[in-house]
SETI-525706 format. One line per field, with one value per residue (C-alpha): residue number from 1; residue in three letters; x, y, z. Coordinates in Angstrom, 1 decimal, m for minus. Example, Ala and Ser with C-alpha at 12.3 -4.5 7.8 and 13.67 -1.06 7.14 Angstrom:
BEGIN
seq c(1 | 2) .
type c(ALA | SER) .
xx c(12.3 | 13.7) .
yy c(m4.5 | m1.1) .
zz c(7.8 | 7.1) .
This chain:
BEGIN
seq c(1 | 2 | 3 | 4 | 5 | 6 | 7 | 8 | 9 | 10 | 11 | 12 | 13 | 14 | 15 | 16 | 17 | 18 | 19 | 20 | 21 | 22 | 23 | 24 | 25 | 26 | 27 | 28 | 29 | 30 | 31 | 32 | 33 | 34 | 35 | 36 | 37 | 38 | 39 | 40 | 41 | 42 | 43 | 44 | 45 | 46 | 47 | 48 | 49 | 50 | 51 | 52 | 53 | 54 | 55 | 56 | 57 | 58 | 59 | 60 | 61 | 62 | 63 | 64 | 65 | 66 | 67 | 68 | 69 | 70 | 71 | 72 | 73 | 74 | 75 | 76 | 77 | 78 | 79 | 80 | 81 | 82 | 83 | 84 | 85 | 86 | 87 | 88 | 89 | 90 | 91 | 92 | 93 | 94 | 95 | 96 | 97 | 98 | 99 | 100 | 101 | 102 | 103 | 104 | 105 | 106 | 107 | 108 | 109 | 110 | 111 | 112 | 113 | 114 | 115 | 116 | 117 | 118 | 119 | 120 | 121 | 122 | 123 | 124 | 125 | 126 | 127 | 128 | 129 | 130 | 131 | 132 | 133 | 134 | 135 | 136 | 137 | 138 | 139 | 140 | 141 | 142 | 143 | 144 | 145 | 146 | 147 | 148 | 149 | 150 | 151 | 152 | 153 | 154 | 155 | 156 | 157 | 158 | 159 | 160 | 161 | 162 | 163 | 164 | 165 | 166 | 167 | 168 | 169 | 170 | 171 | 172 | 173 | 174 | 175 | 176 | 177 | 178 | 179 | 180 | 181 | 182 | 183 | 184 | 185 | 186 | 187 | 188 | 189 | 190 | 191 | 192 | 193 | 194 | 195 | 196 | 197 | 198 | 199 | 200 | 201 | 202 | 203 | 204 | 205 | 206 | 207 | 208 | 209 | 210 | 211 | 212 | 213 | 214 | 215 | 216 | 217 | 218 | 219 | 220 | 221 | 222 | 223 | 224 | 225 | 226 | 227 | 228 | 229 | 230 | 231 | 232 | 233 | 234 | 235 | 236 | 237 | 238 | 239 | 240 | 241 | 242 | 243 | 244 | 245 | 246 | 247 | 248 | 249 | 250 | 251 | 252 | 253 | 254 | 255 | 256 | 257 | 258 | 259 | 260 | 261 | 262 | 263 | 264 | 265 | 266 | 267 | 268 | 269 | 270 | 271 | 272 | 273 | 274 | 275 | 276 | 277 | 278 | 279 | 280 | 281 | 282 | 283 | 284 | 285 | 286 | 287 | 288 | 289 | 290 | 291 | 292 | 293 | 294 | 295 | 296 | 297 | 298 | 299 | 300 | 301 | 302 | 303 | 304 | 305 | 306 | 307 | 308 | 309 | 310 | 311 | 312 | 313 | 314 | 315 | 316 | 317 | 318 | 319 | 320 | 321 | 322 | 323 | 324 | 325 | 326 | 327 | 328 | 329 | 330 | 331 | 332 | 333 | 334 | 335 | 336 | 337 | 338 | 339 | 340 | 341 | 342 | 343 | 344 | 345 | 346 | 347 | 348 | 349 | 350 | 351 | 352 | 353 | 354 | 355 | 356 | 357 | 358 | 359 | 360 | 361 | 362 | 363 | 364 | 365 | 366 | 367 | 368 | 369 | 370 | 371 | 372 | 373 | 374 | 375 | 376 | 377 | 378 | 379 | 380 | 381 | 382 | 383 | 384 | 385 | 386 | 387 | 388 | 389 | 390 | 391 | 392 | 393 | 394 | 395 | 396 | 397 | 398 | 399 | 400 | 401 | 402 | 403 | 404 | 405 | 406 | 407 | 408 | 409 | 410 | 411 | 412 | 413 | 414 | 415 | 416 | 417 | 418 | 419 | 420 | 421 | 422 | 423 | 424 | 425 | 426 | 427 | 428 | 429 | 430 | 431 | 432 | 433 | 434 | 435 | 436 | 437 | 438 | 439 | 440 | 441 | 442 | 443 | 444 | 445 | 446 | 447 | 448 | 449 | 450 | 451 | 452 | 453 | 454 | 455 | 456 | 457 | 458 | 459 | 460 | 461 | 462 | 463 | 464 | 465 | 466 | 467 | 468 | 469 | 470 | 471 | 472 | 473 | 474 | 475 | 476 | 477 | 478 | 479 | 480 | 481 | 482 | 483 | 484 | 485 | 486 | 487 | 488 | 489 | 490 | 491 | 492 | 493 | 494 | 495 | 496 | 497 | 498 | 499 | 500 | 501 | 502 | 503 | 504 | 505 | 506) .
type c(UNK | UNK | UNK | UNK | UNK | UNK | UNK | UNK | UNK | UNK | UNK | UNK | UNK | UNK | UNK | UNK | UNK | UNK | UNK | UNK | UNK | UNK | UNK | UNK | UNK | UNK | UNK | UNK | UNK | UNK | UNK | UNK | UNK | UNK | UNK | UNK | UNK | UNK | UNK | UNK | UNK | UNK | UNK | UNK | UNK | UNK | UNK | UNK | UNK | UNK | UNK | UNK | UNK | UNK | UNK | UNK | UNK | UNK | UNK | UNK | UNK | UNK | UNK | UNK | UNK | UNK | UNK | UNK | UNK | UNK | UNK | UNK | UNK | UNK | UNK | UNK | UNK | UNK | UNK | UNK | UNK | UNK | UNK | UNK | UNK | UNK | UNK | UNK | UNK | UNK | UNK | UNK | UNK | UNK | UNK | UNK | UNK | UNK | UNK | UNK | UNK | UNK | UNK | UNK | UNK | UNK | UNK | UNK | UNK | UNK | UNK | UNK | UNK | UNK | UNK | UNK | UNK | UNK | UNK | UNK | UNK | UNK | UNK | UNK | UNK | UNK | UNK | UNK | UNK | UNK | UNK | UNK | UNK | UNK | UNK | UNK | UNK | UNK | UNK | UNK | UNK | UNK | UNK | UNK | UNK | UNK | UNK | UNK | UNK | UNK | UNK | UNK | UNK | UNK | UNK | UNK | UNK | UNK | UNK | UNK | UNK | UNK | UNK | UNK | UNK | UNK | UNK | UNK | UNK | UNK | UNK | UNK | UNK | UNK | UNK | UNK | UNK | UNK | UNK | UNK | UNK | UNK | UNK | UNK | UNK | UNK | UNK | UNK | UNK | UNK | UNK | UNK | UNK | UNK | UNK | UNK | UNK | UNK | UNK | UNK | UNK | UNK | UNK | UNK | UNK | UNK | UNK | UNK | UNK | UNK | UNK | UNK | UNK | UNK | UNK | UNK | UNK | UNK | UNK | UNK | UNK | UNK | UNK | UNK | UNK | UNK | UNK | UNK | UNK | UNK | UNK | UNK | UNK | UNK | UNK | UNK | UNK | UNK | UNK | UNK | UNK | UNK | UNK | UNK | UNK | UNK | UNK | UNK | UNK | UNK | UNK | UNK | UNK | UNK | UNK | UNK | UNK | UNK | UNK | UNK | UNK | UNK | UNK | UNK | UNK | UNK | UNK | UNK | UNK | UNK | UNK | UNK | UNK | UNK | UNK | UNK | UNK | UNK | UNK | UNK | UNK | UNK | UNK | UNK | UNK | UNK | UNK | UNK | UNK | UNK | UNK | UNK | UNK | UNK | UNK | UNK | UNK | UNK | UNK | UNK | UNK | UNK | UNK | UNK | UNK | UNK | UNK | UNK | UNK | UNK | UNK | UNK | UNK | UNK | UNK | UNK | UNK | UNK | UNK | UNK | UNK | UNK | UNK | UNK | UNK | UNK | UNK | UNK | UNK | UNK | UNK | UNK | UNK | UNK | UNK | UNK | UNK | UNK | UNK | UNK | UNK | UNK | UNK | UNK | UNK | UNK | UNK | UNK | UNK | UNK | UNK | UNK | UNK | UNK | UNK | UNK | UNK | UNK | UNK | UNK | UNK | UNK | UNK | UNK | UNK | UNK | UNK | UNK | UNK | UNK | UNK | UNK | UNK | UNK | UNK | UNK | UNK | UNK | UNK | UNK | UNK | UNK | UNK | UNK | UNK | UNK | UNK | UNK | UNK | UNK | UNK | UNK | UNK | UNK | UNK | UNK | UNK | UNK | UNK | UNK | UNK | UNK | UNK | UNK | UNK | UNK | UNK | UNK | UNK | UNK | UNK | UNK | UNK | UNK | UNK | UNK | UNK | UNK | UNK | UNK | UNK | UNK | UNK | UNK | UNK | UNK | UNK | UNK | UNK | UNK | UNK | UNK | UNK | UNK | UNK | UNK | UNK | UNK | UNK | UNK | UNK | UNK | UNK | UNK | UNK | UNK | UNK | UNK | UNK | UNK | UNK | UNK | UNK | UNK | UNK | UNK | UNK | UNK | UNK | UNK | UNK | UNK | UNK | UNK | UNK | UNK | UNK | UNK | UNK | UNK | UNK | UNK | UNK | UNK | UNK | UNK | UNK | UNK | UNK | UNK | UNK | UNK | UNK | UNK | UNK | UNK | UNK | UNK | UNK | UNK | UNK | UNK | UNK | UNK | UNK | UNK | UNK | UNK | UNK | UNK | UNK | UNK | UNK | UNK | UNK | UNK) .
xx c(6.9 | 9.8 | 7.7 | 6.8 | 10.3 | 11.3 | 8.7 | 9.9 | 13.4 | 12.3 | 10.3 | 11.8 | 13.5 | 10.3 | 8.6 | 11.5 | 10.8 | 10.6 | 10.4 | 8.8 | 9.0 | 6.7 | 6.3 | 5.2 | 3.7 | 4.2 | 1.7 | 4.1 | 4.0 | 7.5 | 7.8 | 10.0 | 10.9 | 11.0 | 11.6 | 8.9 | 8.5 | 5.7 | 5.6 | 6.2 | 3.7 | 2.7 | 4.7 | 7.9 | 7.1 | 6.7 | 10.0 | 11.8 | 10.1 | 11.3 | 14.9 | 14.8 | 13.2 | 15.5 | 12.7 | 13.9 | 10.7 | 8.6 | 5.8 | 4.7 | 4.3 | 1.4 | m0.8 | 0.0 | m1.1 | m0.6 | m3.5 | m4.1 | m6.6 | m9.3 | m12.5 | m12.0 | m11.6 | m8.6 | m8.5 | m6.1 | m4.1 | m3.9 | m0.2 | m0.1 | m1.3 | 0.6 | 0.4 | m0.9 | m4.2 | m5.1 | m4.1 | m5.1 | m4.8 | m1.6 | 0.2 | m0.6 | 1.3 | 5.0 | 4.6 | 4.5 | 3.4 | 6.0 | 4.9 | 2.8 | 1.7 | 0.9 | 0.1 | 1.3 | m1.7 | m2.8 | m5.1 | m5.7 | m5.9 | m5.0 | m6.0 | m2.6 | 0.6 | 2.7 | 1.5 | 3.9 | 7.5 | 9.4 | 9.8 | 9.8 | 6.6 | 5.0 | 5.9 | 4.3 | 1.2 | 1.0 | 1.3 | m1.5 | m3.7 | m2.9 | m4.2 | m7.4 | m7.8 | m7.7 | m10.7 | m12.6 | m16.0 | m16.8 | m18.3 | m19.1 | m15.5 | m13.8 | m11.6 | m10.1 | m8.8 | m6.8 | m5.3 | m4.4 | m2.7 | m0.6 | 0.4 | 1.3 | 3.4 | 5.2 | 5.9 | 7.1 | 9.0 | 9.7 | 9.3 | 7.9 | 10.6 | 10.3 | 9.8 | 8.9 | 7.1 | 4.2 | 5.9 | 3.2 | 0.7 | m2.9 | m4.0 | m1.5 | m3.0 | m6.7 | m9.6 | m11.1 | m14.4 | m12.5 | m10.6 | m13.8 | m15.5 | m12.7 | m10.4 | m6.6 | m5.8 | m7.6 | m5.8 | m2.4 | m3.0 | m4.2 | m2.6 | 1.0 | m0.4 | m1.5 | 1.9 | 3.7 | 1.9 | 3.6 | 7.1 | 9.3 | 7.3 | 9.3 | 8.4 | 7.8 | 5.2 | 3.6 | 3.1 | 1.6 | m0.9 | m1.7 | m2.5 | m4.6 | m6.6 | m7.0 | m8.5 | m11.1 | m12.7 | m15.3 | m14.4 | m10.6 | m9.5 | m11.6 | m11.0 | m13.8 | m15.4 | m17.8 | m21.2 | m24.5 | m28.0 | m29.2 | m27.8 | m28.3 | m27.1 | m23.6 | m23.1 | m21.9 | m24.5 | m23.1 | m19.8 | m18.9 | m16.2 | m14.2 | m13.0 | m11.1 | m14.2 | m16.8 | m18.4 | m19.8 | m22.2 | m22.5 | m24.9 | m23.3 | m24.9 | m24.2 | m25.5 | m22.8 | m20.3 | m20.4 | m21.7 | m23.4 | m23.5 | m26.4 | m25.3 | m22.5 | m22.3 | m19.9 | m18.4 | m20.4 | m23.7 | m23.0 | m24.6 | m23.7 | m21.7 | m21.9 | m21.7 | m23.0 | m21.4 | m21.7 | m24.4 | m23.2 | m25.4 | m25.1 | m27.4 | m27.3 | m29.3 | m30.3 | m32.1 | m34.7 | m34.0 | m33.8 | m30.9 | m29.0 | m28.2 | m25.6 | m23.7 | m20.0 | m18.4 | m17.2 | m16.9 | m13.2 | m14.3 | m16.7 | m14.0 | m11.5 | m14.0 | m15.1 | m11.4 | m10.6 | m13.5 | m12.5 | m8.8 | m9.8 | m11.8 | m8.9 | m6.6 | m9.1 | m9.1 | m5.3 | m4.5 | m7.3 | m5.3 | m2.1 | m4.3 | m5.8 | m2.3 | m1.1 | m4.1 | m3.5 | 0.2 | m0.6 | m3.2 | m0.7 | 1.9 | m0.5 | m1.4 | 2.3 | 2.9 | m0.1 | 1.0 | 4.6 | 3.6 | 1.3 | 4.0 | 7.1 | 8.7 | 10.2 | 6.8 | 5.8 | 7.6 | 5.7 | 3.3 | 0.5 | m2.2 | 0.1 | 0.3 | m3.5 | m3.4 | m0.4 | m2.3 | m5.2 | m2.9 | m1.3 | m4.7 | m5.7 | m2.6 | m3.2 | m6.8 | m5.8 | m3.3 | m5.9 | m8.3 | m5.7 | m5.0 | m8.7 | m9.0 | m5.8 | m7.2 | m10.5 | m8.5 | m6.7 | m9.9 | m11.4 | m8.3 | m8.7 | m12.5 | m11.9 | m9.9 | m11.1 | m14.5 | m13.1 | m10.2 | m12.5 | m14.9 | m12.2 | m10.6 | m14.0 | m15.3 | m12.2 | m12.5 | m16.2 | m15.3 | m12.8 | m15.3 | m18.0 | m15.5 | m14.5 | m18.1 | m19.2 | m16.2 | m17.0 | m15.1 | m13.2 | m15.0 | m13.3 | m14.8 | m13.1 | m13.8 | m11.2 | m10.8 | m9.8 | m7.2 | m5.9 | m5.6 | m3.7 | m1.3 | m0.7 | 0.0 | 2.5 | 4.3 | 3.7 | 2.7 | 5.2 | 4.9 | 6.2 | 4.2 | 0.7 | m2.3 | m3.7 | m7.2 | m9.3 | m9.9 | m13.7 | m13.3 | m11.3 | m13.9 | m16.7 | m14.7 | m14.0 | m17.7 | m18.7 | m16.1 | m17.3 | m20.8 | m19.7 | m17.6 | m20.5 | m22.9 | m20.5 | m20.1 | m23.8 | m24.1 | m21.4 | m23.3 | m26.4 | m24.3 | m23.1 | m26.7 | m27.6 | m24.7 | m25.6 | m29.2 | m27.8 | m25.6 | m28.6 | m30.5 | m27.5 | m27.4 | m31.2 | m30.9 | m27.8 | m29.8 | m30.5 | m27.6 | m28.7 | m29.2 | m25.9 | m24.2 | m26.0 | m24.9 | m21.3 | m21.6 | m22.7 | m19.9 | m17.4 | m18.7 | m18.5 | m15.1 | m14.0 | m15.6 | m13.6 | m10.4 | m11.2 | m11.7 | m8.3 | m6.6 | m8.3) .
yy c(115.3 | 117.7 | 120.5 | 118.3 | 117.4 | 121.0 | 121.9 | 119.2 | 120.5 | 124.0 | 122.6 | 122.8 | 119.8 | 118.6 | 118.5 | 116.5 | 113.6 | 110.4 | 107.9 | 107.8 | 105.7 | 102.7 | 101.2 | 97.5 | 96.2 | 92.5 | 90.2 | 90.1 | 93.9 | 94.3 | 97.3 | 97.3 | 100.4 | 100.2 | 102.9 | 103.0 | 105.1 | 106.4 | 103.3 | 100.8 | 97.8 | 95.6 | 92.7 | 94.7 | 95.4 | 91.7 | 90.9 | 93.5 | 92.1 | 88.5 | 89.8 | 91.6 | 88.6 | 86.1 | 84.1 | 81.8 | 80.0 | 82.7 | 80.2 | 80.2 | 84.0 | 83.7 | 83.2 | 86.7 | 90.0 | 93.7 | 95.7 | 99.3 | 100.7 | 102.5 | 103.9 | 101.9 | 98.6 | 96.7 | 96.5 | 94.1 | 95.5 | 94.0 | 93.3 | 93.8 | 97.4 | 100.4 | 101.7 | 105.1 | 103.4 | 103.1 | 106.5 | 110.1 | 111.9 | 113.7 | 110.4 | 110.7 | 114.0 | 114.5 | 114.8 | 111.9 | 111.7 | 111.5 | 108.1 | 105.2 | 102.4 | 98.9 | 95.7 | 92.2 | 90.0 | 86.4 | 86.7 | 82.9 | 80.6 | 76.9 | 74.2 | 72.4 | 74.1 | 71.4 | 72.9 | 75.8 | 74.7 | 77.8 | 78.2 | 82.0 | 82.1 | 79.6 | 81.8 | 84.8 | 82.7 | 81.6 | 85.2 | 86.3 | 83.5 | 84.8 | 88.2 | 86.6 | 84.5 | 87.7 | 89.0 | 85.7 | 85.4 | 81.7 | 81.8 | 78.1 | 77.0 | 78.7 | 75.8 | 75.8 | 79.3 | 78.2 | 75.3 | 77.7 | 79.9 | 77.0 | 76.0 | 79.7 | 79.9 | 76.7 | 78.0 | 81.4 | 80.5 | 76.8 | 74.6 | 75.9 | 76.4 | 75.8 | 78.9 | 81.2 | 84.3 | 85.6 | 85.5 | 86.5 | 89.2 | 87.8 | 90.4 | 88.9 | 85.4 | 85.7 | 87.7 | 90.5 | 88.6 | 85.8 | 88.3 | 90.0 | 86.8 | 85.0 | 87.8 | 88.2 | 86.5 | 83.4 | 83.2 | 83.8 | 81.1 | 78.3 | 78.8 | 77.8 | 74.4 | 73.8 | 75.1 | 72.7 | 69.7 | 70.4 | 70.0 | 68.3 | 69.4 | 71.3 | 74.8 | 73.5 | 71.0 | 73.5 | 76.0 | 73.3 | 72.3 | 75.9 | 76.4 | 73.2 | 74.1 | 77.8 | 76.9 | 74.9 | 78.2 | 79.2 | 82.9 | 82.7 | 81.6 | 84.4 | 87.7 | 90.1 | 92.8 | 95.4 | 95.5 | 97.3 | 96.1 | 99.2 | 101.5 | 104.6 | 103.1 | 104.3 | 102.3 | 98.7 | 96.2 | 93.0 | 91.2 | 89.1 | 86.6 | 84.9 | 81.5 | 78.7 | 76.6 | 79.3 | 82.5 | 83.3 | 86.2 | 87.6 | 90.1 | 92.8 | 93.4 | 97.1 | 96.9 | 94.6 | 95.1 | 91.5 | 89.4 | 86.1 | 83.8 | 84.2 | 82.1 | 79.7 | 79.0 | 76.4 | 76.9 | 74.1 | 75.7 | 79.2 | 79.7 | 83.3 | 86.2 | 89.6 | 93.3 | 96.5 | 99.5 | 99.1 | 96.5 | 93.0 | 89.9 | 86.3 | 83.6 | 80.3 | 77.0 | 77.0 | 80.4 | 78.8 | 81.1 | 84.3 | 86.6 | 88.0 | 91.7 | 93.7 | 96.9 | 97.6 | 100.8 | 101.8 | 100.5 | 99.7 | 97.5 | 95.6 | 94.9 | 93.8 | 91.6 | 89.8 | 89.3 | 88.0 | 85.5 | 84.2 | 83.8 | 82.1 | 79.6 | 78.8 | 78.4 | 76.0 | 73.9 | 73.9 | 73.0 | 70.5 | 67.6 | 68.4 | 68.7 | 65.2 | 63.8 | 65.2 | 63.8 | 60.3 | 60.4 | 61.4 | 58.7 | 56.1 | 57.3 | 57.1 | 53.5 | 52.6 | 54.0 | 52.1 | 48.8 | 49.4 | 50.1 | 47.0 | 44.6 | 46.1 | 43.4 | 46.0 | 47.3 | 44.0 | 45.2 | 48.4 | 49.2 | 50.4 | 48.1 | 45.2 | 43.3 | 42.7 | 41.5 | 39.2 | 37.7 | 37.0 | 35.3 | 33.2 | 32.1 | 31.3 | 29.2 | 27.3 | 26.7 | 25.4 | 23.0 | 21.8 | 21.1 | 19.1 | 17.1 | 16.3 | 15.1 | 12.9 | 11.4 | 10.6 | 8.9 | 6.7 | 5.6 | 4.7 | 2.5 | 0.8 | 0.3 | m3.1 | m4.5 | m7.2 | m6.6 | m7.0 | m4.7 | m2.3 | m2.1 | m0.9 | 1.6 | 3.0 | 3.3 | 5.3 | 7.3 | 8.0 | 9.9 | 11.9 | 12.6 | 13.6 | 15.9 | 17.5 | 18.0 | 19.5 | 21.8 | 25.4 | 26.7 | 29.9 | 32.4 | 35.0 | 38.4 | 38.7 | 36.3 | 33.4 | 33.8 | 37.4 | 36.3 | 33.8 | 36.5 | 38.7 | 35.7 | 35.4 | 39.2 | 39.2 | 35.9 | 35.3 | 32.0 | 29.4 | 28.5 | 25.0 | 24.3 | 22.7 | 24.9 | 26.8 | 25.8 | 28.3 | 27.9 | 27.8 | 24.8 | 22.9 | 23.9 | 22.4 | 19.1 | 19.0 | 19.4 | 16.6 | 14.2 | 15.0 | 14.1 | 10.8 | 9.8 | 10.6 | 8.5 | 5.6 | 5.9 | 5.8 | 2.7 | 1.0 | 1.5 | m0.1 | m3.2 | m3.4 | m3.3 | m6.2 | m8.3 | m7.6 | m8.8 | m12.0 | m12.6 | m12.3 | m14.8 | m17.2 | m16.9 | m17.7 | m20.8 | m22.3 | m25.5 | m26.8 | m28.8 | m28.3 | m24.7 | m24.4 | m26.1 | m23.8 | m20.9 | m22.1 | m22.7 | m19.1 | m17.8 | m20.0 | m18.7 | m15.2 | m15.7 | m17.4 | m14.7 | m12.3 | m14.3 | m14.4 | m10.6 | m10.3 | m12.7 | m11.1) .
zz c(m53.2 | m53.5 | m52.0 | m49.0 | m48.3 | m48.5 | m45.9 | m43.7 | m44.0 | m42.9 | m39.9 | m36.4 | m34.8 | m33.1 | m36.5 | m38.1 | m35.7 | m37.8 | m34.9 | m31.5 | m28.4 | m28.2 | m24.7 | m24.9 | m21.6 | m21.2 | m19.3 | m16.4 | m16.1 | m17.6 | m20.0 | m23.1 | m25.1 | m28.8 | m31.4 | m34.2 | m37.2 | m39.4 | m41.7 | m38.9 | m38.9 | m36.0 | m37.3 | m37.0 | m33.4 | m32.7 | m34.4 | m32.2 | m29.1 | m30.0 | m30.3 | m27.0 | m25.2 | m26.8 | m28.3 | m31.1 | m32.0 | m33.5 | m34.3 | m30.7 | m30.7 | m33.1 | m30.0 | m28.9 | m30.4 | m29.8 | m28.4 | m27.5 | m25.1 | m27.1 | m25.6 | m22.4 | m24.3 | m25.6 | m29.4 | m31.1 | m34.0 | m37.5 | m37.6 | m41.4 | m41.1 | m40.2 | m36.6 | m38.0 | m38.8 | m35.1 | m33.9 | m34.4 | m37.7 | m36.5 | m37.1 | m40.8 | m40.9 | m40.2 | m36.5 | m34.1 | m30.5 | m27.9 | m26.5 | m27.6 | m25.2 | m26.6 | m24.7 | m25.6 | m24.8 | m25.7 | m28.7 | m29.2 | m26.2 | m26.3 | m23.8 | m23.3 | m22.4 | m24.1 | m27.4 | m26.7 | m27.3 | m26.3 | m22.5 | m22.5 | m24.5 | m22.1 | m19.2 | m20.9 | m21.7 | m18.0 | m16.8 | m19.1 | m17.6 | m14.1 | m15.1 | m16.4 | m13.2 | m11.1 | m13.0 | m13.2 | m11.5 | m11.3 | m7.9 | m7.7 | m8.1 | m5.1 | m4.3 | m7.7 | m7.2 | m4.1 | m6.1 | m8.9 | m6.4 | m5.1 | m8.7 | m9.4 | m6.2 | m7.1 | m10.6 | m9.4 | m6.2 | m6.3 | m3.2 | 0.0 | 2.7 | 6.4 | 8.6 | 5.7 | 6.7 | 4.6 | 1.2 | m1.2 | m1.7 | m1.8 | m4.4 | m6.9 | m6.8 | m5.8 | m7.4 | m5.3 | m4.5 | m2.8 | m0.6 | 0.2 | 1.1 | 3.1 | 4.0 | 3.5 | 6.8 | 5.8 | 2.4 | 3.9 | 6.6 | 4.3 | 1.0 | 2.2 | 3.2 | m0.4 | m1.6 | 0.7 | m0.7 | m4.1 | m2.8 | m5.4 | m8.4 | m11.0 | m12.0 | m15.5 | m14.4 | m12.1 | m14.9 | m17.1 | m14.4 | m13.9 | m17.6 | m17.7 | m14.6 | m15.4 | m18.8 | m16.8 | m15.6 | m18.2 | m18.2 | m18.3 | m21.8 | m23.4 | m25.1 | m24.1 | m26.3 | m24.8 | m26.7 | m26.3 | m26.8 | m28.7 | m31.4 | m29.3 | m26.1 | m25.3 | m22.1 | m22.5 | m21.4 | m22.9 | m23.1 | m26.1 | m25.3 | m28.1 | m27.0 | m28.8 | m28.9 | m29.9 | m28.8 | m25.3 | m24.5 | m21.0 | m19.5 | m17.4 | m14.0 | m13.4 | m9.8 | m8.5 | m11.3 | m12.4 | m15.3 | m15.9 | m18.9 | m21.4 | m24.4 | m25.3 | m29.0 | m30.4 | m33.8 | m35.3 | m34.2 | m35.7 | m39.1 | m39.9 | m38.5 | m40.2 | m39.4 | m40.9 | m39.5 | m35.7 | m36.0 | m35.3 | m36.1 | m35.0 | m36.5 | m34.6 | m34.9 | m31.2 | m31.6 | m33.9 | m36.8 | m34.8 | m35.2 | m32.2 | m32.7 | m30.8 | m31.4 | m31.1 | m30.0 | m33.5 | m37.0 | m36.3 | m33.4 | m35.7 | m38.3 | m35.8 | m33.9 | m37.1 | m38.1 | m34.6 | m34.6 | m38.1 | m37.1 | m33.8 | m35.7 | m37.9 | m34.9 | m33.4 | m36.6 | m36.9 | m33.2 | m32.9 | m34.3 | m32.2 | m29.1 | m29.7 | m30.3 | m27.0 | m25.2 | m26.7 | m25.7 | m22.1 | m21.7 | m23.1 | m20.7 | m17.8 | m18.7 | m19.0 | m15.5 | m14.1 | m15.6 | m14.5 | m10.9 | m10.9 | m12.0 | m10.3 | m8.2 | m5.9 | m5.0 | m3.2 | m0.1 | 0.0 | 2.9 | 0.6 | m0.8 | m1.8 | 1.5 | 1.7 | m1.9 | m1.1 | 1.8 | m0.5 | m3.0 | m0.3 | 0.9 | m2.6 | m3.1 | 0.2 | m0.8 | m4.1 | m2.5 | 0.0 | m2.8 | m4.8 | m1.6 | m1.2 | m4.8 | m4.4 | m1.2 | m3.1 | m5.9 | m3.4 | m1.8 | m5.2 | m5.8 | m2.4 | m3.0 | m4.7 | m1.8 | 0.6 | 2.2 | 5.7 | 5.3 | 3.4 | 6.4 | 8.7 | 6.3 | 5.1 | 8.6 | 9.6 | 6.3 | 7.0 | 10.1 | 8.1 | 5.4 | 7.8 | 9.6 | 6.2 | 5.2 | 8.5 | 8.9 | 7.9 | 4.9 | 4.8 | 2.5 | 0.3 | m0.3 | m3.7 | m6.6 | m6.6 | m10.3 | m9.9 | m7.3 | m9.9 | m12.5 | m10.0 | m9.4 | m13.1 | m13.3 | m10.4 | m11.0 | m14.7 | m16.4 | m17.6 | m21.3 | m20.7 | m17.6 | m17.4 | m18.3 | m15.3 | m14.1 | m12.3 | m8.6 | m9.1 | m11.4 | m8.7 | m6.1 | m8.2 | m8.6 | m4.9 | m4.0 | m6.5 | m5.0 | m1.5 | m2.5 | m4.2 | m1.1 | 1.2 | m0.9 | m0.9 | 2.8 | 3.3 | 1.0 | 3.0 | 6.2 | 4.6 | 3.7 | 7.3 | 8.5 | 6.2 | 7.4 | 11.0 | 10.3 | 8.6 | 11.7 | 13.9 | 11.8 | 12.1 | 15.8 | 16.1 | 13.8 | 15.4 | 16.6 | 13.0 | 11.4 | 7.8 | 8.2 | 9.9 | 6.9 | 4.5 | 6.5 | 6.6 | 2.9 | 2.4 | 4.6 | 2.6 | m0.7 | 0.6 | 1.8 | m1.4 | m3.4 | m1.4 | m2.1 | m5.8 | m5.7 | m4.2 | m6.6 | m9.6) .
């Protein structure tokens, strides 16, 4: 030990270098410079970054990791290991390279932006998703990319302003294949219209919507690793994507430079994951006992890939409960807003859908009042039915015309169910606790129809009695020459009259 220090003392100034410059590239392309030493670990770099960025809630930073570009692929570092583990052997000596470049990237994706408490961490997370959207290749969801661009512009610039000239670069918000298909002029012409529709939305809400919609693209919330199908194949032919919900495997199409999905394995369907050197194996239920074999670029890639998959599964289990709680809370808030809008008395004067509903309710009330009036009229006629036969004839004949007019008159039909209209009335006006119980409109309609049938039947029976009396009067006129028969007839009339008087007195 003493000898080594002595050699170090005799070395030139370049050899006495105990720290080097570490450039950390953030998702928003910002570069931060940090001094690191031989024994520096990844966690120390994260701590220095949090201080420089002013991030107080370090728990949100666990979603991010440090990666370095190795063999044309990004490899996440184990934050508990020294940085010398991932660089050349010269780092294990006393000399250090003049510059080290690391990338701060999202290592574990989540589905809801509200799970991130710190606003600065959320903005970094949103910036990382923007980079992933630019490389996304979901060709069947072209419209979603335009909506994502509008959310991103609202989050970055705020409200659209009148008379603004082209204020964004299409390459910063759209993947290359959309620009090749539609052209930059088309994008610059139509995207501001979508941005203008978001006027009044806060940048916070716009970023949350961007995170939610971006995670709807199948190839965005993924961390890709280049794989090959054979041991002796140096060229990458597969992409293994580590997602929050499982593992995705894509086939690389070298002719067009794209990829398409081959397998999508959820965590619950994976039986076994293991590696032996560069050989990486996945055993899944859906493969009917077969083992899917791939090869990584190096043993270090295999170790880091297995660790990343294991940690991602743990993050999925830990955030699953909080994600469900957020979903339940958002659904409850949506229901409260819906009920509040439906029962708000101020909304009755709006020009939306309430006036037609109000007209329906007014018609229902009027129909209910007419039905009650018909039933009251029927009750009055039943009371007057026991009156004198002569007075009854005139009243019932006049009432018969009214009944026939009421029966023949066409009724107004409602498209909606009357019971549903009554329920809407109860919602808007409320129900009195002390008042009489409400009866459905359909029940009153049934009573009204039954009373109409009874009144019509009585009217018909009355007309039959009148016919019988007319026949008797004809018989009396033909038998007027016989005295006895005349007395009998008078006797009958007298009895009938007295019977009528007795009915009145009784």
